ZAMARGU-4260 file (C-alpha; in steps of 0.2 Angstrom, whole numbers, plus 5000, padded with zeros to 4 digits):
<rodrens>
0) 5280/4532/4727 | 5274/4543/4713 | 5280/4540/4696 | 5293/4553/4695 | 5300/4548/4712
5) 5301/4530/4706 | 5311/4536/4690 | 5323/4546/4701 | 5324/4531/4713 | 5329/4520/4699
10) 5342/4532/4692 | 5352/4531/4708 | 5367/4520/4705 | 5368/4510/4722 | 5387/4506/4719
15) 5392/4524/4715 | 5379/4532/4725 | 5376/4545/4711 | 5363/4548/4698 | 5366/4538/4682
20) 5357/4551/4671 | 5361/4569/4669 | 5350/4581/4679 | 5345/4591/4663 | 5338/4575/4655
25) 5331/4568/4671 | 5321/4585/4674 | 5313/4583/4658 | 5308/4565/4661 | 5301/4570/4678
30) 5290/4583/4669 | 5283/4569/4659 | 5281/4558/4674 | 5272/4572/4684 | 5260/4574/4670
35) 5257/4556/4669 | 5253/4555/4687 | 5240/4569/4685 | 5233/4559/4670 | 5232/4543/4680
40) 5224/4552/4695 | 5210/4560/4684 | 5217/4577/4686 | 5219/4581/4668 | 5215/4574/4651
45) 5224/4574/4634 | 5215/4578/4619 | 5221/4583/4601 | 5239/4585/4608 | 5233/4597/4622
50) 5231/4596/4640 | 5214/4600/4649 | 5212/4600/4668 | 5197/4591/4675 | 5184/4596/4688
55) 5193/4584/4700 | 5208/4596/4699 | 5197/4612/4699 | 5189/4606/4715 | 5206/4603/4723
60) 5215/4620/4723 | 5227/4614/4737 | 5234/4601/4726 | 5253/4604/4724 | 5252/4605/4705
65) 5236/4615/4705 | 5243/4632/4700 | 5255/4625/4687 | 5242/4614/4678 | 5228/4627/4680
70) 5238/4640/4670 | 5242/4628/4657 | 5224/4622/4654 | 5221/4620/4635 | 5239/4622/4631
75) 5249/4609/4620 | 5257/4595/4629 | 5274/4601/4624 | 5271/4618/4632 | 5265/4609/4648
80) 5280/4598/4649 | 5292/4613/4647 | 5283/4622/4661 | 5283/4607/4672 | 5302/4604/4669
85) 5305/4621/4677 | 5294/4617/4692 | 5297/4599/4696 | 5316/4595/4699 | 5327/4581/4703
90) 5331/4590/4719 | 5313/4590/4725 | 5311/4572/4720 | 5327/4567/4730 | 5320/4577/4745
95) 5304/4567/4744 | 5313/4551/4743 | 5323/4556/4758 | 5307/4561/4768 | 5300/4544/4764
100) 5316/4536/4771 | 5319/4527/4755 | 5336/4535/4753 | 5349/4545/4764 | 5359/4560/4758
105) 5377/4562/4762 | 5387/4577/4758 | 5406/4577/4756 | 5420/4589/4752 | 5430/4588/4736
110) 5447/4596/4737 | 5441/4606/4752 | 5432/4617/4739 | 5417/4609/4732 | 5402/4599/4741
115) 5396/4584/4732 | 5381/4573/4737 | 5380/4555/4738 | 5363/4545/4738 | 5362/4529/4748
120) 5347/4517/4745 | 5339/4512/4762 | 5335/4495/4755 | 5344/4491/4738 | 5334/4475/4737
125) 5319/4486/4735 | 5326/4493/4719 | 5331/4476/4713 | 5313/4470/4715 | 5306/4485/4705
130) 5318/4482/4691 | 5314/4464/4691 | 5295/4468/4690 | 5297/4480/4676 | 5307/4468/4666
135) 5295/4453/4669 | 5279/4463/4665 | 5286/4471/4649 | 5294/4455/4642 | 5279/4444/4647
140) 5269/4439/4631 | 5255/4432/4642 | 5247/4449/4646 | 5250/4468/4643 | 5257/4479/4656
145) 5247/4493/4664 | 5248/4511/4658 | 5258/4516/4673 | 5271/4502/4672 | 5272/4505/4653
150) 5275/4524/4656 | 5289/4520/4668 | 5297/4508/4657 | 5296/4521/4642 | 5303/4535/4653
155) 5318/4523/4658 | 5320/4520/4639 | 5320/4538/4633 | 5332/4543/4647 | 5344/4529/4642
160) 5343/4523/4660 | 5338/4506/4652 | 5357/4503/4648 | 5361/4504/4667 | 5346/4494/4674
165) 5345/4481/4660 | 5362/4480/4653 | 5359/4463/4645 | 5341/4465/4640 | 5339/4483/4635
170) 5338/4480/4616 | 5325/4466/4619 | 5316/4478/4630 | 5316/4492/4617 | 5309/4480/4604
175) 5295/4474/4616 | 5290/4492/4620 | 5289/4496/4602 | 5278/4481/4599 | 5267/4487/4614
180) 5266/4504/4606 | 5259/4497/4590 | 5245/4488/4600 | 5229/4496/4606 | 5232/4492/4625
185) 5240/4508/4630 | 5230/4524/4630 | 5234/4537/4616 | 5236/4550/4629 | 5251/4541/4637
190) 5259/4539/4620 | 5257/4558/4617 | 5266/4562/4634 | 5280/4550/4630 | 5282/4556/4612
195) 5283/4574/4617 | 5294/4571/4632 | 5306/4562/4620 | 5305/4577/4608 | 5310/4589/4622
200) 5325/4578/4627 | 5331/4578/4609 | 5331/4597/4609 | 5340/4598/4626 | 5353/4585/4620
205) 5355/4594/4604 | 5357/4611/4613 | 5370/4604/4624 | 5380/4596/4610 | 5380/4613/4600
210) 5386/4622/4616 | 5400/4610/4618 | 5405/4611/4600 | 5405/4630/4600 | 5417/4631/4615
</rodrens>
Protein backbone atom coordinates (compact mmCIF):
# COMPACT_ATOMS: atom_id res chain seq x y z
CA UNK A 1 0.00 0.00 0.00
CA UNK A 2 1.03 3.59 -0.58
CA UNK A 3 1.38 5.76 2.50
CA UNK A 4 -1.92 7.58 2.00
CA UNK A 5 -3.69 4.27 1.39
CA UNK A 6 -2.31 2.90 4.66
CA UNK A 7 -3.55 6.00 6.47
CA UNK A 8 -7.09 5.62 5.13
CA UNK A 9 -6.97 1.85 5.73
CA UNK A 10 -6.09 2.45 9.38
CA UNK A 11 -8.83 5.04 9.72
CA UNK A 12 -11.53 2.45 9.01
CA UNK A 13 -13.18 1.34 12.24
CA UNK A 14 -13.56 -2.41 11.73
CA UNK A 15 -16.42 -2.55 14.27
CA UNK A 16 -18.53 0.30 12.93
CA UNK A 17 -17.28 -0.09 9.33
CA UNK A 18 -16.97 3.69 9.10
CA UNK A 19 -14.12 6.19 8.99
CA UNK A 20 -12.85 7.21 12.43
CA UNK A 21 -11.74 10.64 11.18
CA UNK A 22 -13.65 13.36 9.34
CA UNK A 23 -13.05 13.46 5.58
CA UNK A 24 -11.91 17.10 5.64
CA UNK A 25 -9.13 16.30 8.09
CA UNK A 26 -8.30 13.03 6.34
CA UNK A 27 -8.05 14.76 2.95
CA UNK A 28 -5.39 17.09 4.30
CA UNK A 29 -3.50 14.19 5.86
CA UNK A 30 -3.70 12.35 2.55
CA UNK A 31 -2.09 15.36 0.86
CA UNK A 32 0.82 15.11 3.29
CA UNK A 33 1.10 11.36 2.72
CA UNK A 34 1.06 11.75 -1.08
CA UNK A 35 3.85 14.33 -0.90
CA UNK A 36 5.84 12.05 1.40
CA UNK A 37 5.45 9.14 -1.01
CA UNK A 38 6.78 11.39 -3.79
CA UNK A 39 9.69 12.38 -1.54
CA UNK A 40 10.55 8.78 -0.62
CA UNK A 41 10.33 7.75 -4.29
CA UNK A 42 12.82 10.45 -5.23
CA UNK A 43 10.30 12.39 -7.33
CA UNK A 44 10.64 15.61 -5.33
CA UNK A 45 12.98 17.29 -2.88
CA UNK A 46 12.20 19.76 -0.09
CA UNK A 47 14.58 22.69 0.31
CA UNK A 48 14.07 25.90 2.29
CA UNK A 49 10.40 25.03 2.87
CA UNK A 50 9.77 24.67 -0.88
CA UNK A 51 9.18 21.65 -3.09
CA UNK A 52 11.18 20.96 -6.24
CA UNK A 53 10.57 18.15 -8.70
CA UNK A 54 13.50 15.96 -9.68
CA UNK A 55 14.68 14.63 -13.03
CA UNK A 56 13.13 11.30 -12.07
CA UNK A 57 9.66 12.90 -12.18
CA UNK A 58 10.48 15.04 -15.22
CA UNK A 59 11.35 11.86 -17.10
CA UNK A 60 8.09 10.20 -16.02
CA UNK A 61 5.24 12.36 -17.47
CA UNK A 62 2.78 9.48 -17.14
CA UNK A 63 3.09 9.37 -13.34
CA UNK A 64 -0.34 9.97 -11.80
CA UNK A 65 0.94 12.97 -9.81
CA UNK A 66 3.06 14.46 -12.63
CA UNK A 67 0.83 17.35 -13.66
CA UNK A 68 -0.03 18.46 -10.13
CA UNK A 69 3.55 18.33 -8.87
CA UNK A 70 5.04 19.84 -12.03
CA UNK A 71 2.79 22.90 -11.73
CA UNK A 72 3.85 23.35 -8.11
CA UNK A 73 7.59 23.12 -8.76
CA UNK A 74 9.41 25.65 -6.57
CA UNK A 75 6.29 26.48 -4.55
CA UNK A 76 6.10 26.49 -0.72
CA UNK A 77 5.24 23.12 0.81
CA UNK A 78 2.05 24.59 2.28
CA UNK A 79 0.85 25.59 -1.19
CA UNK A 80 1.66 22.14 -2.56
CA UNK A 81 -0.28 20.49 0.27
CA UNK A 82 -3.26 22.73 -0.35
CA UNK A 83 -3.24 21.80 -4.04
CA UNK A 84 -2.84 18.08 -3.33
CA UNK A 85 -5.69 18.18 -0.81
CA UNK A 86 -7.96 19.19 -3.66
CA UNK A 87 -6.63 16.47 -5.95
CA UNK A 88 -6.09 13.44 -3.69
CA UNK A 89 -9.24 12.46 -1.84
CA UNK A 90 -10.51 9.90 0.63
CA UNK A 91 -12.81 8.60 -2.09
CA UNK A 92 -9.95 7.79 -4.47
CA UNK A 93 -8.01 6.11 -1.67
CA UNK A 94 -11.05 4.01 -0.73
CA UNK A 95 -11.45 2.99 -4.37
CA UNK A 96 -7.78 2.02 -4.54
CA UNK A 97 -8.10 -0.13 -1.41
CA UNK A 98 -11.18 -1.78 -2.88
CA UNK A 99 -9.38 -2.45 -6.18
CA UNK A 100 -6.59 -4.14 -4.22
CA UNK A 101 -9.26 -6.24 -2.46
CA UNK A 102 -8.18 -4.96 0.95
CA UNK A 103 -11.70 -3.71 1.69
CA UNK A 104 -15.22 -4.11 0.35
CA UNK A 105 -17.75 -1.29 0.06
CA UNK A 106 -21.39 -1.79 0.94
CA UNK A 107 -24.09 0.81 0.34
CA UNK A 108 -27.28 0.98 2.36
CA UNK A 109 -30.31 3.22 2.44
CA UNK A 110 -31.05 5.34 5.51
CA UNK A 111 -34.70 6.27 6.00
CA UNK A 112 -35.22 5.37 2.32
CA UNK A 113 -33.77 8.77 1.41
CA UNK A 114 -30.02 8.78 1.92
CA UNK A 115 -27.34 6.34 0.90
CA UNK A 116 -24.48 5.62 3.29
CA UNK A 117 -21.39 3.52 2.68
CA UNK A 118 -19.90 0.91 4.96
CA UNK A 119 -16.31 -0.27 4.62
CA UNK A 120 -15.44 -3.85 5.52
CA UNK A 121 -11.83 -4.93 5.98
CA UNK A 122 -11.08 -8.10 4.05
CA UNK A 123 -8.57 -9.18 6.71
CA UNK A 124 -9.00 -7.34 10.05
CA UNK A 125 -5.90 -9.09 11.37
CA UNK A 126 -3.86 -7.28 8.72
CA UNK A 127 -4.80 -3.95 10.27
CA UNK A 128 -4.05 -5.30 13.74
CA UNK A 129 -0.59 -6.36 12.60
CA UNK A 130 0.09 -2.94 11.07
CA UNK A 131 -0.99 -1.18 14.27
CA UNK A 132 1.22 -3.51 16.31
CA UNK A 133 4.22 -2.86 14.03
CA UNK A 134 3.82 0.92 14.28
CA UNK A 135 3.53 0.80 18.06
CA UNK A 136 6.49 -1.52 18.54
CA UNK A 137 8.83 0.40 16.21
CA UNK A 138 7.94 3.82 17.59
CA UNK A 139 8.14 2.73 21.23
CA UNK A 140 11.33 0.73 20.79
CA UNK A 141 14.40 2.41 22.30
CA UNK A 142 16.77 -0.08 20.71
CA UNK A 143 16.63 1.54 17.29
CA UNK A 144 14.98 4.38 15.40
CA UNK A 145 12.03 3.97 13.00
CA UNK A 146 12.35 4.51 9.28
CA UNK A 147 11.36 7.86 7.78
CA UNK A 148 8.32 6.18 6.25
CA UNK A 149 7.02 4.58 9.43
CA UNK A 150 7.71 7.74 11.41
CA UNK A 151 5.73 9.70 8.79
CA UNK A 152 2.77 7.34 9.07
CA UNK A 153 2.84 7.48 12.88
CA UNK A 154 3.03 11.29 12.78
CA UNK A 155 0.06 11.55 10.42
CA UNK A 156 -1.87 9.23 12.71
CA UNK A 157 -1.06 11.61 15.55
CA UNK A 158 -1.98 14.88 13.81
CA UNK A 159 -5.33 13.46 12.67
CA UNK A 160 -5.95 12.27 16.26
CA UNK A 161 -6.43 8.79 14.86
CA UNK A 162 -3.98 7.66 17.55
CA UNK A 163 -6.77 7.82 20.12
CA UNK A 164 -8.61 5.12 18.19
CA UNK A 165 -5.65 2.92 17.30
CA UNK A 166 -3.70 3.23 20.56
CA UNK A 167 -6.32 4.13 23.21
CA UNK A 168 -4.09 3.05 26.11
CA UNK A 169 -0.72 4.15 24.75
CA UNK A 170 -1.35 7.24 22.62
CA UNK A 171 0.06 9.67 25.22
CA UNK A 172 3.25 7.62 25.46
CA UNK A 173 3.35 7.47 21.66
CA UNK A 174 3.08 11.27 21.43
CA UNK A 175 5.92 11.65 23.90
CA UNK A 176 8.11 9.20 21.99
CA UNK A 177 7.40 10.89 18.64
CA UNK A 178 8.42 14.20 20.17
CA UNK A 179 11.68 12.66 21.35
CA UNK A 180 12.38 11.26 17.89
CA UNK A 181 11.70 14.66 16.31
CA UNK A 182 14.39 16.18 18.50
CA UNK A 183 16.94 13.67 17.26
CA UNK A 184 18.70 13.79 13.90
CA UNK A 185 17.53 10.42 12.60
CA UNK A 186 14.54 11.73 10.64
CA UNK A 187 15.06 13.80 7.49
CA UNK A 188 14.36 17.52 7.84
CA UNK A 189 12.21 17.36 4.70
CA UNK A 190 9.89 14.89 6.45
CA UNK A 191 9.57 17.25 9.43
CA UNK A 192 8.65 20.09 7.10
CA UNK A 193 5.83 18.16 5.44
CA UNK A 194 4.46 17.00 8.81
CA UNK A 195 4.66 20.50 10.28
CA UNK A 196 2.89 22.12 7.33
CA UNK A 197 0.28 19.36 7.19
CA UNK A 198 -0.52 19.94 10.85
CA UNK A 199 -0.72 23.71 10.25
CA UNK A 200 -3.22 23.20 7.43
CA UNK A 201 -5.33 20.97 9.70
CA UNK A 202 -5.42 23.67 12.38
CA UNK A 203 -6.70 26.13 9.78
CA UNK A 204 -9.40 23.68 8.63
CA UNK A 205 -10.48 22.91 12.21
CA UNK A 206 -10.58 26.58 13.15
CA UNK A 207 -12.68 27.35 10.08
CA UNK A 208 -15.13 24.57 10.92
CA UNK A 209 -15.46 25.81 14.51
CA UNK A 210 -16.00 29.41 13.31
CA UNK A 211 -18.67 28.29 10.85
CA UNK A 212 -20.47 26.31 13.57
CA UNK A 213 -20.32 29.23 16.00
CA UNK A 214 -21.68 31.70 13.44
CA UNK A 215 -24.66 29.43 12.81
